[in-house]
C-alpha positions in Angstrom: 0.0 0.0 0.0 2.9 2.4 0.8 4.3 1.7 -2.7 1.0 2.8 -4.3 0.9 5.9 -2.2 4.5 6.8 -3.1 3.8 6.3 -6.8 0.7 8.5 -6.6 2.6 11.2 -4.8 5.4 11.1 -7.4 2.9 11.1 -10.4 0.6 13.8 -9.0 2.8 16.8 -10.0 3.2 15.4 -13.5 -0.5 14.9 -13.9 -1.1 18.5 -12.6 1.3 19.9 -15.2 -0.3 18.0 -18.0 -3.8 19.1 -17.0 -2.6 22.7 -16.8 -1.0 22.5 -20.3 -4.2 21.0 -21.8 -6.3 23.8 -20.3 -3.9 26.5 -21.7 -3.7 24.9 -25.1 -7.4 24.1 -25.6 -8.3 27.6 -26.8 -5.4 27.7 -29.2 -6.3 24.3 -30.7 -10.0 25.5 -31.1 -8.8 28.4 -33.2 -7.0 26.3 -35.8 -9.2 25.9 -38.9 -10.0 22.5 -40.2 -9.4 22.4 -43.9 -11.5 19.3 -44.3 -14.6 21.0 -42.8 -17.1 22.2 -45.4 -18.9 24.1 -42.7 -16.0 26.5 -42.2 -15.8 27.1 -45.9 -19.5 28.0 -46.1 -19.5 30.4 -43.1 -19.2 34.0 -44.0 -17.4 36.2 -41.5 -19.5 39.1 -40.2 -17.7 42.4 -40.8 -17.1 44.3 -37.6 -17.1 48.1 -37.4 -13.4 48.3 -36.7 -12.2 45.9 -39.4 -9.3 47.1 -41.5 -10.3 45.1 -44.6 -13.0 46.5 -46.9 -15.9 44.3 -47.7 -15.2 42.2 -50.8 -17.6 42.7 -53.7 -19.3 40.1 -55.9 -17.4 39.4 -59.1 -17.8 37.1 -62.1 -15.1 34.6 -62.9 -14.9 32.6 -66.1 -13.1 29.3 -66.6 -13.6 25.6 -66.5 -14.7 23.4 -63.6 -12.2 20.7 -63.1 -11.3 18.1 -60.5 -8.3 18.8 -58.3 -7.8 15.9 -56.0 -11.2 15.2 -54.3 -12.5 18.8 -54.9 -13.9 20.7 -57.8 -12.2 24.0 -58.7 -12.5 26.8 -61.3 -9.5 26.8 -63.6 -8.9 30.1 -65.3 -7.0 29.3 -68.5 -6.1 33.0 -69.3 -4.7 33.9 -65.9 -3.4 30.4 -65.2 -5.2 30.6 -61.8 -7.2 28.0 -59.9 -9.9 29.1 -57.5 -11.4 26.9 -54.8 -15.2 26.8 -54.7 -17.1 26.7 -51.5 -20.3 25.2 -53.1 -19.2 21.8 -54.5 -22.9 20.8 -55.3 -23.5 23.7 -57.7 -20.2 23.0 -59.4 -20.9 19.2 -59.8 -23.2 19.6 -62.8 -20.6 21.7 -64.7 -17.6 19.4 -64.5 -15.3 19.9 -67.5 -17.5 22.7 -68.9 -16.7 26.4 -69.4 -18.7 28.4 -66.9 -19.2 31.9 -65.3 -19.0 31.8 -61.5 -20.5 34.7 -59.6 -19.3 35.1 -56.1 -17.0 36.8 -53.6 -13.3 35.9 -53.7 -11.4 35.6 -50.4 -7.9 36.5 -51.6 -6.2 35.0 -48.6 -7.4 31.5 -49.3 -8.3 31.7 -53.1 -11.8 30.5 -52.2 -14.8 31.9 -54.1 -18.0 32.0 -52.0 -20.3 31.0 -54.9 -23.6 32.8 -55.5 -24.3 31.3 -58.9 -22.7 29.1 -61.6 -23.9 29.0 -65.2 -22.6 28.1 -68.7 -20.2 30.6 -70.2 
């Protein structure tokens, strides 16, 4: 019994340190975006009054919907640019077709928040 008590006394500080680190790191881990999550791609940030970045405007992009790995993207042949698309369902019916995509581009991620997709 004394051996068990000694082992618990020796392990208790280590357990306390681990619990403390987990509590400190939990908010940091929660802030890391999950690239596999479609929910985060579909959420639109709400502009705050003090934001430095101006609100992006809706634009029309032309190109071809192609597969890139397991995702569909808009490939712009002229600019040699590929844009991620947040609405994979709308893009599905236009695979390998020239299209016009209307939406808001997030320049930091290259993701277009799709409003509409139609033939070009």
